[in-house]
N, C-alpha and C positions, 0 to 999 in steps of 0.2 A: 450412150447410154444405149444397151441392149434390150430389144424389145423380143417378146416370147411370144408367138402365136398360140391359139389354142383350136384345134381343128376337132370336129367329132364326126369321122365318116358314119354312112349309114350301111356300108356293105364292105366285105373284106377287100374287093377289088380297089376300092377308092383307099381304103387304108396303105394296102401294098403301092399303090400310086404315089400317095404322099409320103411315104418313108424310103421309097426308091429314089424320088426326087431330091428329096433333102436327107442326107446322111447323120446330119446335125440334129434332126427331129427324134423325140424319143415316146415310144408307144406306153401307154399306161391303161390299167383295167381298174385297180383300186387307188393306185398310187401311195399307197401307205410306205412304200420304199423310196420311191423316184421323190417325192415331194421333200422328204428329209434328206435326202442326198444333194438335193436342189438347194435347200436353206442352209447347207453346210459347205455349199459351193464346189461339190465333187462333180456334179454335172450341171451344165448350164445350157439345156438344149433350146434351140433354135424356135422349137414348137413343140408343143404338149399334144399327143393324138390321142383322145379320148376313145376307147373301143366298148364301152359300156353300151352303146346305141347300136352296136350290130347286133341282130337276132341270131345270127350264127354262132356268136360267141358267147351266150347267155343261155343257160339252162341245162337240165338234167334229163338224159332219157334212159331208162332200163328196159331191157327186153330179154329175148330168148338168149341173144348174142351176146349181151353183156351191158357195160355201160358207156355211155358218150357223154363228157362231161365237157361244157363250154369252157374255153380257156378264161373268159372274163366273169365267169359264176361266182360271186360273193361266198365266202368259205361258211357264214351263217346258212346259207340255202343248203349248202351239202351238208352241215352237222344235223341239220332238222328234217333229213330226208329220209323216213323210215325203211324203206327198202334198199338203199346204199346203206345204212347203218347196219341192217341185218346181212348184208352179204359180203360187206369189208368193212368189219369193226375196228382194225387197226388203221387203217386209212382214215377213218373219220375221228378216231382218236387224235392222230396226228396233225389233221386239219383244225379240229379243235384248241391245239396247244399254239395255235399262230397268232399269237398277237392276243389283246384284251378283247372283250365284247364288243367293243366299237371299232376296232380294226378288222373285226372279222365280218361287220356288214358292210366293208368295203374291199378289202383284202381278198386276193383270189389263189386258187391252187395255180393256175397260169403264170400270175405273178411270181408265185414263191419258186417256180421252176426257172423262171427265166432270169432271175436276180442272180441264179449260178452260184448260190452260197453251198460251201461244202456241208454247212449245219444246218440246211434247209430242212424242216421237220417231214414234209410232205414227199420228199423226193426218194427216200429209201422206202417207204410203203408203196410208192407207185411202182419201183423196181419190182419188188417181190411179188406184186399180183399183176406182171406182166404188161405193165401199161406202155402204150404205144403215143407217142407224140405226132400230130397232125400239123403239119407245117405248110405254109402257103406263101409262095413268092412269085416273082416276076415269071420264073421258069415254068409254074404251075404248083401243083401238090406233090410233097414226099412224106415218107412216116419214117420215124426215127425211134427206137427203142429208148425206153425211159432211161434206161441205165448207160446211154451213149449220149444223151442230152447235154449234160454239163461236162465240159472238157477240161476247164480250171477253174479256180477261184474268179468269180465274175464273169466266168466266159461260158457261152453256150456254142451249139452248133448252128445256129442261128446266121445267116449270111445277110449281106444289105437286100433291103427289099423283104426280107421275109418275117413271118409273124407267125406265132403258135395260135391255133384256131381251136383245138380241141384234144383231149385225152381220150383215148379209148381203152377198156380194161374188159378184157375177156370175163364172161361169166364163169364164178368158180364151179369146179367138180364138186359133186358130192363129198360130203366129210372134210371139207377144206376150210381154211380159216387163216386169219393172220392176226398178227400184234405188234405194236410200236411202242417202244419204250426210249427214254432219253434220261440223262442227268443233266441238271442245270444247277448253277451255284445258288440260285434264290428260289423261292416257290412257285413264282409265275414271272411270266414278262421278260424272259432271260433268253441267252442263245445256248444251243448246246454243247456240253464239253464232249459228250460221245452220244451216240443213238445207234438203235440196232431195227431191223424188223426183221420180222420172219413169217413165211407162208408154209403152211403144211397141208398135207393130205393124207388121210389115215385111210386104211382097208376095216373091214367088220371086226377084225381082230385088234385092231388099234395099231398096227404096223403102219409105220410112216412110207409112203409110196412115192411119194414126190416132196420137194422142199425148196425154197428159196430164203436165200438170206442177203441181206443188203446192210451195209452200216454206214454211219454219218458223222462229221466232224472229226474225223481222225485219218483224210487223207486230203489231199487236193480238190478231189470231188466225191460224192457218194460213190460208193463201191459195192457192187455185187460180188459175193463170195462164194463162188461153188465149192471149196472145199468144206465149210462150214455145211453147206446144204446136205454134200456126201456123207458127212458124219451122223446127219439125222436118217437119211434114206436106208430102209430095212432096219431099224429099230422100232422098239416101243416109246421112245424118248425118255430112254432109263437115264440115270445119272451118268453113266460111262459116255453114252452117244452126246448127251448135254454137254459134258466137259468136253469131248473132242472137239464138237461145234464152237464153244467158247474159245478152245485154244485155238482154233482155225481163223477165227476172227480176229481176236488179238495178233496174230501172225500176220494177217493181211493188212493191218491198221500202220498207218506211217505218217502218225502226227506230228506236231511241232512242240516244242516247249513255248508258253506262253504264261501270261498273268494268269489263265483260266486253269490251266494244268501242264503238269510234265508229260513227256513223252511216255515214261514208264506208266504212270496213273492213267492216261487216256486209254492206253492198250490195256491194262487190267480191267478199267470200268467197261469197255466196250465189250469185253468177253462176257461179264457179267451180266449187262443188258441182254446179249444175243441168248444166253442160257435162259434167261428169264422171260424173255419174248418169245423163244420156241415152247417153254413149257406153258405159256398162256395161249398160244396158237394151238398147242395140242389140245389144252382143255377145251376150246373151243368148238375144235373140230369133231372132238370125242363127245360131245353133249348133242351132235347133230344127229337127227334120228333118219 
């Protein structure tokens, strides 16, 4: 009979030491994915390493430079933070979509990232907000852009002995806002068929001077779509620019046929979501004084 240990390190160094020594151990912050996988027999780790007791991994700090979000910070803490909600409304909306109220009390944005799902709701909003992932391992610290963190379904850039410690997001420029939209088969508690996140910056005349677009659930990993962003830059987010952005997002998508939707359907939907998210982000940016 297999015995599974429980470890609760108090420091990042202790956690790194544990996972480096035992490659069959699994880190968890909320456990909302890992415990389900454990019960299904997908993963049978030799040890569960609980990260919630490491102070560096829990908490939110907002200053003049931006946001530092501990990787093990509960989703509910993020959605209730007024300053984060004001500066990054699309990201907070995405976090709020992750699971039920009960899950949000335990689940984390770090776990959502490290699970490596192409359909993760928080990854695309992190990408458009230029998030950087702080990783610590046996060789020290390194930083990876959010768009490079997930490399394939269920796979990330994390190497043996490494762990995600925090997510850093630069403070947005004036008249900048984001938005995230997804389509799910049911009204709640489901996985996205397609998702789109957009961040735009407007000048005083309402012209888009910067933009980022990312799509989810329509490729092996969440994708940054520079062509969609380029379609928005230099425009007032008029119908034609929104149409071109939608077309670019659809063209970048490489979905699969499955019970959740066909290739053609997902490509069409992700374009529609991109158009709507860009319009929503533009309205939010334009409302800023």
